[in-house]
C-alpha positions, 0 to 999 in steps of 0.5 A: 907826638907819641913815643915810638918803639921798634918791633922786629919780627921773626921774618926780619921785618922791622916796624915802628909803633906807638908805645903802649900798642897791644899785640892784638893791634899789631896782629891785625896789621900782620894777619895777611902774612899768615895762612891761619889765625894768629892767636898769641905771640912770642915777645923776646921768646916769651909767650904772651896773649894778644892783650899784652901791651908793648912798652919798649923795643922788642922782637915779636913772633906771632903764633898762628894755629899751625904752631904747637903753642898756638894750637894749645892756646886755641884748645885751652880757649875752647875749654873755657868756652865750654865751661862758660856755656855750661855755667850759664846753661846749668847754673849748678853744674860742675865741669871737670876736664879729665884727659885727652881722648880720640883727638879731643878732650874727655870731660864730665858734667856733674849736675846731680843726674846722668848727662843726656844727648839733649844736654850735650846738644844744648851745650854745643848750641849755647857755645856756638851762640857765645862764639857768634857774640864774639865775647872778649876773654879779659885777663885780669892780673890780681893779687893772689889773696884777692884771687883766693877770696874770689874762688873761695866765694865761688866754692872752687876749693881745689883752686883755693888750695892750689893758689894758696900753695903757689909762690907768686904774689899775683895771678892771672884770672880770665873773665868771659862775661860774668864767668871767671876762671884760673887757667895755666896758660893764655887765651885767644882775645875773644870767643869769635876765634873759636869756630872749629869744635864739636861736642860728642856724647860719650857716656858717662861724659863728653868728648870736646872735639878739637882741630889739629895744627896740621889742618886747623880749619876742620875736625879730624876723623873721629876714631874710637879708642875704647882700650885707651879709655879703659886705661884712663878710667883705671888711672882715675881709679888709682887716683881714688885709691891714693886719694890724690886727684889734684896737685894741691892734694899731693902737695898737702901729703908732701907737707904732712910727710904722707908721701912715703905711703903714696910712693909705696901704694903707687909702686904696689899698684904698678907691681900688681898690674905687671903681675896680672899681665904676667899671669895673662901671658903665662895662661897662654904660654902654649901658643904665645911665642913673642911678647911685644912691648911698645910705647912712645918715648919715655914711657918706661918700656925698658923697665917694664920689660925687665919687671915683666921678665921677672914676674914671668919667671915667677910663673915658671916662664923664662923669656929671652930678650931681643933688642930691636935696636940691633936691627937698624939698617946701616946708617947710609940706608937709613930713611930721611924725613921731610927735613932731610934728617935721618928718621931713626923712628921710621919702621924702614930704619929697621931691617925687617927682612933680616929681623923676620928671618931671624925670628922665624929661625929662632922660633923653629928651634935654630940657634941664630947669631944675633947682630949688634948695632954699633951706634958710633960707626952706624954699622951692623956687626956680629960679635958671637952673640947667639940665641937658641930657645926652647919651645916654652920660652917666649921672646920679649921684644921692646921697641916703638914699632911693636904694635905694627904687624909689619915688624913681626910679619913672620910670626902668626898673630895668635902667637903674639901678645902686644903690650902698649905702655904709656904714661897717663897721669892720674893727677890734674892741676885742678878740675879744669887744668889737666896735665898732658901726658906729653908734658910728663914724658918730656920732663922724664926725657929731659932728666934722662937725657941729661943723666945718661946721654950727655944731652942738655935740656936745649938739645932735648927740646930741639929734638922733641918735635921730631920725636912727637911726629914719629909717635904720631906716625908709628905708634898712636895709630896702632895703640888699639891693636894692643892686647894689653895696656899698662899705665907707667905714670906714677902720681908722685913722679913730677914732684921728684923730677922737679928737682932734676929738671928745673936746673936743666931748664934754667940753662935754656937762654932767651936767645934760643927759640926753645926758651918759651917752652923751657919757661912754660915747663918751669912755670908748670913745675912751680905747682909742685913741692919737691920730693927727694928720691930716697924712698923710691924703690930701685926697680921703679919705672922712675929710676929709668929716668933719674938713675940708680935702677937695679936694671941699670946698664949704664 
């Protein structure tokens, strides 16, 4: 009789299976308990693909498309599907996965000529043919040396460099027919899972349109993001200036001690861009009364606003900062989210009527006593802080709602300049594995929360889904309303944050649901060599997260 193992599911159900059963076999038994397809699983809180074989008693939590982790698996698998189809259709073609855009992935096909709409239509048609064939994605765990020879023979030298630097004896390679690739993360069991996608011609490349976890059965409405696309193109130009597009190249610079030059040039690019923004604002000084700085969590808004203030003063403009945090409504009036928790990121958490009244009075030349919000008591207080500005003095207001016209409805649109800040990294792991901007911001926040807010990594990881929901509601829908955009990412930053973040993430233990996310981030940080922070300027945006900023009030 076959030896049995006990499987405990996340809903408390307990079943017995034969030792050696795969997660795929179990998922078929459990499929009726889920409303969307199961694409991966957590085994003892570690993510595994469905090919994984179970040899001992364990806890299993299946990941369907409605979960963050499940949707990541789906999106990664569709990306591999596109790469497989491109190699079969255009044998000499190279696909590069560039960045997220318009609820999808912006990619480029390089095959010696401009991409045409017909190319894209043929590629999507071939992808759907592969889906109909339900080809398996087969994961093979290879000795690292064997994988290196495999990619060397295929001419994929960026993957060769990456794997040579990786401190692992074995690596996973996914095969689909004759095509193989190395990916950071797991795949669906087969192409038959990948029914919802679309390719959109978007010169000079394409957008691989993907579903969202909230409604994985359909594609979201396509929304143009031309301003954001322009900033991503600028990020690519910065990467070219630094001659550092992939992690392996960055690591080589660290090994050869060229990182000091990269730090200096990266910081100079930031300073030049901030100066250009200050010049634009200064050229409109006769009409601009309010400068609004907005962006998602850990995008570096505070340091950017301070540095912009300095560059404006160089131009003879003396702005006055106004803190949006001081206009929170009293705690008992704070709106709650769907879970019944206070929603501090809702625009209704701001006293819009009082804020706009004060703005109108200040801009009319009145002296106004400003409130101070006491975060310990959750109440607004008045401590004698007064503001009066001259006509040529604009206000700088920094906060997540800056792009929303409701925030400053008392101020005519032509009297405002809206600036959107985000951290759009110029770096990729390799040509098929991008670095999500949300991962870079999450690592920034884990380090900052530990340094300045006495929050451990577990608390930050618990809060992050709520933060992300707030961004999707309150920031991203308004980003194209910005007059100017600033990319706060620094190409070297993850090599610095690694040293700070790793010990914090190591403290997240297996019994916590966030353990799988902590392990994912730790595995991601393994790709980077460490850089010390000695050479980082005190006014760097990175100092907002690691400490010792010249703007630091802590």
